[in-house]
C-alpha positions as CSV (number, residue, x, y, z in Angstrom):
1,M,146.3,94.1,157.0
2,K,149.7,95.5,157.2
3,P,151.5,95.9,153.9
4,I,154.7,97.2,155.3
5,L,155.8,95.5,158.5
6,F,158.5,97.9,159.5
7,H,161.3,100.1,158.0
8,F,165.0,99.2,157.9
9,G,166.2,102.9,158.0
10,S,164.5,104.3,155.0
11,I,163.8,100.9,153.3
12,P,160.3,99.6,153.8
13,I,160.0,95.9,154.6
14,F,157.1,94.5,152.9
15,S,155.0,91.8,154.5
16,F,154.5,89.9,151.3
17,G,158.2,89.4,150.8
18,V,158.8,88.4,154.4
19,L,156.0,85.9,154.3
20,M,157.2,84.5,150.9
21,S,160.7,84.1,152.2
22,L,159.4,82.4,155.2
23,A,157.3,80.1,153.0
24,F,160.2,78.9,151.0
25,A,162.3,78.5,154.2
26,V,159.7,76.3,156.0
27,A,158.9,74.4,152.9
28,G,162.6,73.5,152.5
29,W,162.8,72.3,156.1
30,V,159.6,70.2,155.8
31,M,160.8,68.5,152.6
32,Q,164.2,67.9,154.1
33,R,162.8,66.1,157.0
34,D,160.5,64.1,154.7
35,F,163.5,63.1,152.5
36,A,165.3,62.0,155.5
37,R,162.5,59.8,156.6
38,K,162.5,58.1,153.2
39,H,166.3,57.8,153.4
40,E,166.8,60.0,150.3
41,P,169.3,62.9,149.9
42,R,168.2,65.5,152.4
43,D,170.0,68.4,150.6
44,L,167.7,67.8,147.6
45,A,165.1,69.8,149.5
46,W,167.1,73.0,149.2
47,E,167.9,72.5,145.6
48,I,164.2,72.0,145.0
49,V,163.4,75.2,146.8
50,G,166.0,77.2,144.8
51,F,165.0,76.0,141.4
52,G,161.3,75.8,142.5
53,L,161.6,79.5,143.5
54,V,163.0,80.7,140.2
55,G,160.7,78.4,138.0
56,G,157.6,79.1,140.3
57,I,158.0,82.9,140.0
58,L,158.7,82.7,136.2
59,G,155.8,80.3,135.6
60,A,153.4,82.7,137.5
61,R,154.7,85.9,135.9
62,L,154.7,84.4,132.3
63,H,151.1,83.2,132.9
64,Q,150.3,86.8,133.8
65,A,152.3,88.1,130.9
66,V,150.1,86.3,128.4
67,H,147.0,88.1,129.8
68,H,148.6,91.5,130.3
69,W,150.9,91.5,127.2
70,P,151.1,95.4,126.7
71,D,152.1,95.9,130.3
72,F,154.8,93.1,130.1
73,V,156.3,94.5,126.8
74,S,156.4,98.1,128.3
75,D,158.4,97.1,131.3
76,P,159.5,93.3,131.4
77,L,161.8,93.6,134.4
78,G,159.3,95.6,136.4
79,F,156.4,93.1,135.5
80,V,158.4,90.2,136.5
81,T,159.7,91.6,139.8
82,G,156.4,93.2,140.9
83,R,154.8,92.3,144.1
84,S,151.4,90.9,142.8
85,G,150.3,88.6,140.1
86,L,151.7,85.4,141.5
87,V,149.0,82.9,140.1
88,W,149.2,79.6,142.2
89,Y,148.8,77.1,139.2
90,G,151.2,79.0,137.0
91,G,153.7,78.8,139.9
92,V,153.0,75.2,140.5
93,I,153.6,74.2,137.0
94,G,156.7,76.3,136.7
95,G,158.1,75.0,139.8
96,V,157.6,71.4,139.0
97,L,159.1,71.8,135.6
98,A,162.1,73.5,137.0
99,T,162.8,70.9,139.5
100,V,163.2,68.0,137.0
101,W,166.9,68.4,136.6
102,P,168.1,68.4,140.2
103,I,165.8,65.5,141.1
104,R,167.1,63.5,138.2
105,R,170.8,64.5,139.0
106,K,170.3,63.0,142.5
107,G,169.0,59.8,141.3
108,V,165.6,60.1,143.2
109,D,162.5,58.8,141.8
110,Y,160.7,61.7,140.4
111,A,157.2,60.5,141.7
112,S,158.6,60.1,145.2
113,A,160.1,63.5,145.0
114,L,156.8,64.9,143.9
115,D,155.1,63.4,146.9
116,T,157.6,65.3,149.2
117,G,157.2,68.4,147.2
118,A,153.5,68.2,147.8
119,L,154.2,68.8,151.5
120,G,156.4,71.8,150.7
121,L,153.9,73.2,148.2
122,T,151.0,73.0,150.7
123,I,152.7,74.7,153.6
124,G,154.4,77.2,151.3
125,L,151.1,78.3,149.9
126,L,149.5,78.4,153.1
127,I,152.1,80.8,154.5
128,G,152.1,82.7,151.3
129,R,148.2,83.2,151.5
130,V,148.9,85.0,154.8
131,G,151.2,87.3,153.0
132,C,148.4,88.0,150.4
133,H,146.1,89.0,153.2
134,L,148.6,91.2,155.1
135,S,149.7,93.0,151.8
136,G,146.1,93.4,150.3
137,D,147.3,92.4,147.0
138,G,143.9,92.1,145.4
139,D,143.2,88.5,146.2
140,W,140.1,89.7,148.2
141,G,136.5,88.4,147.6
142,T,133.3,90.1,147.0
143,P,131.5,92.4,149.4
144,T,130.0,90.8,152.4
145,N,128.1,91.6,155.6
146,L,129.6,88.7,157.6
147,P,131.3,89.8,160.9
148,W,134.8,88.7,159.7
149,G,134.6,90.8,156.4
150,V,137.8,92.9,155.8
151,A,138.5,96.3,154.0
152,Y,141.7,96.2,152.2
153,A,141.7,100.0,152.0
154,H,145.5,100.4,152.2
155,G,146.8,97.5,150.4
156,T,149.3,97.3,147.6
157,V,146.5,97.1,145.1
158,A,144.1,100.0,144.8
159,W,140.9,99.5,146.9
160,P,137.8,99.8,144.5
161,Y,135.2,100.1,147.1
162,P,133.8,103.1,149.1
163,P,134.3,103.5,152.9
164,G,132.2,101.1,154.9
165,V,132.3,98.2,152.5
166,F,133.9,94.9,153.7
167,V,134.7,91.9,151.6
168,H,135.4,88.1,152.0
169,P,139.0,87.6,153.0
170,A,139.5,85.0,150.3
171,A,143.2,84.5,151.0
172,L,142.3,83.4,154.6
173,Y,139.7,81.0,153.4
174,E,142.3,79.4,151.0
175,M,144.8,79.3,153.9
176,I,142.3,77.4,156.2
177,A,141.6,75.0,153.5
178,L,145.3,74.4,152.8
179,L,145.9,73.9,156.6
180,G,143.3,71.0,156.5
181,I,145.0,69.5,153.3
182,L,148.5,69.8,155.0
183,V,147.1,67.7,158.0
184,L,145.7,65.1,155.7
185,L,148.9,64.6,153.6
186,L,151.0,64.4,156.8
187,Q,148.7,61.5,157.9
188,L,148.7,59.9,154.5
189,R,152.4,60.3,153.6
190,S,153.5,56.8,154.8
191,R,150.4,55.0,153.5
192,A,149.7,56.5,150.1
193,T,150.8,54.3,147.4
194,P,152.1,54.1,144.7
195,A,154.7,56.9,144.5
196,G,153.0,60.0,143.2
197,A,149.7,59.4,144.9
198,L,150.3,62.0,147.6
199,F,151.0,64.6,145.0
200,A,147.9,63.7,143.1
201,I,145.9,64.0,146.3
202,Y,147.4,67.4,146.9
203,L,146.7,68.6,143.2
204,L,143.0,67.2,143.5
205,L,142.3,68.9,146.8
206,S,144.0,72.3,146.2
207,G,142.2,72.4,142.8
208,L,139.0,71.9,144.3
209,T,139.7,74.5,147.0
210,R,140.5,77.1,144.3
211,V,137.3,76.3,142.4
212,L,135.2,76.9,145.5
213,V,137.0,80.0,146.6
214,E,136.7,81.6,143.1
215,F,132.9,81.7,143.5
216,I,133.4,84.6,146.1
217,R,136.3,86.4,144.4
218,T,136.0,89.2,141.8
219,N,137.8,87.4,138.8
220,P,135.6,87.7,135.6
221,A,133.9,84.5,134.3
222,V,135.4,83.4,130.9
223,L,133.1,80.4,130.1
224,L,129.9,79.0,131.4
225,G,130.0,81.4,134.4
226,L,133.4,80.0,135.5
227,T,136.8,82.0,135.7
228,E,140.0,80.9,134.1
229,A,141.3,79.8,137.5
230,Q,138.3,77.6,138.0
231,W,138.8,76.0,134.5
232,T,142.5,75.4,135.1
233,S,141.8,73.9,138.6
234,I,139.2,71.6,137.1
235,V,141.6,70.3,134.5
236,L,144.3,69.8,137.2
237,S,141.9,68.3,139.6
238,G,140.3,66.1,137.1
239,S,143.7,64.8,135.9
240,A,144.7,63.9,139.4
241,A,141.4,62.3,140.1
242,L,141.7,60.2,137.0
243,W,145.2,59.1,137.8
244,L,144.1,58.0,141.4
245,W,141.2,56.1,140.0
246,R,143.2,54.2,137.5
247,H,145.9,53.3,140.1
248,R,143.3,52.3,142.6
249,V,141.4,50.1,140.1
250,A,144.7,48.5,139.3
251,A,145.5,47.8,142.9
252,K,142.0,46.0,143.3
253,L,143.1,43.4,140.7
254,E,145.4,42.0,143.6
255,L,147.8,40.6,141.2
256,N,150.5,38.3,142.4
257,L,153.3,40.0,141.0
258,D,156.3,40.6,143.1
259,I,156.9,44.2,142.6
260,G,156.6,47.2,144.8
261,F,154.4,49.2,142.7
262,V,151.3,48.9,140.5
263,A,152.2,46.9,137.3
264,P,152.3,48.6,133.8
265,A,149.2,48.6,131.9
266,S,150.5,45.8,129.6
267,Q,151.1,43.4,132.5
268,I,147.8,44.1,134.3
269,R,145.8,43.3,130.8
270,A,147.9,40.2,130.3
271,E,147.2,38.9,133.8
272,A,143.5,39.8,133.5
273,R,143.2,37.7,130.3
274,R,145.0,34.8,131.9
275,Q,142.7,34.9,135.0
276,F,139.8,35.0,132.6
277,R,141.0,31.9,130.7
278,L,141.5,30.1,133.8
279,V,138.0,31.1,135.2
280,S,136.5,30.1,131.7
281,G,138.3,26.8,131.6
282,R,137.0,25.8,135.1
283,G,133.5,26.7,134.0
284,S,133.9,24.6,130.9
285,A,135.2,21.6,132.9
286,R,132.1,21.8,135.1
287,R,129.8,21.8,132.2
288,A,131.5,18.8,130.8
289,G,131.4,17.0,134.2
290,I,135.2,17.0,134.5
291,G,136.5,16.9,138.0
292,S,132.9,16.7,139.6
293,P,132.6,13.5,141.6
294,H,128.9,14.0,141.8
295,R,128.6,14.0,138.1
296,R,130.9,11.0,137.7
297,R,128.8,8.9,140.2
298,A,125.6,10.0,138.3
299,R,127.1,8.8,135.0
300,G,128.2,5.5,136.6
């Protein structure tokens, strides 16, 4: 843990700020390469980074403002520019909403851009969790006797435990999980269809990761023994799983439609009815002996 990396004269350079800047830079570079791979505008990556940075921070802070309204009202600017309180799902939602306009302006399919954004989000959050660990910003877990337990005694958030107490490094657990998710997304990015599937996979796996990590964090439960972060993650992961399931079922119909994506629901239903009528018609013909040489010979 190292909240301050070094001093530039009398100015402290905080590890969280450095890692957050690095996260956005690397995310932009990864997205730029993926847009180029798909023959889409490469410079869109940096517009997404810019708009996503503003939207992500505002989304995360506004989420916190709802739960800490007196603190927000007493010092709005200090609350928004503080070094802690960046909730990941608030940031994801705010960032996604903020990037709608630049993506549409470039004429890029929004679902395809979301797929590329999933890569940037994953590696950005991965690096950001390292910053959380170094700064000791309160994202730690419950006390543990495991050999890799950490004492965040000099973090940016006050340490609530006496000397000799160690806790789960929850931020590092999440970082390791995000690394695995990133590897999987990179392997699937050229095979996941339709457009938007890669983002749905990211949302599903990152949400499940947060649900599991929350069990060893110190956030209070709000309903049925689960924290707010867990319930939010369950909703996001469940929505992503439902989207993936619906599109997988549609793909299994194997419609002979000359399109590059799954057909709209109305086309799928119409084709399914047509196929059912054809099958029913053949069954009726068999029962009537039509088209069956064996039955014709029997009648003759």
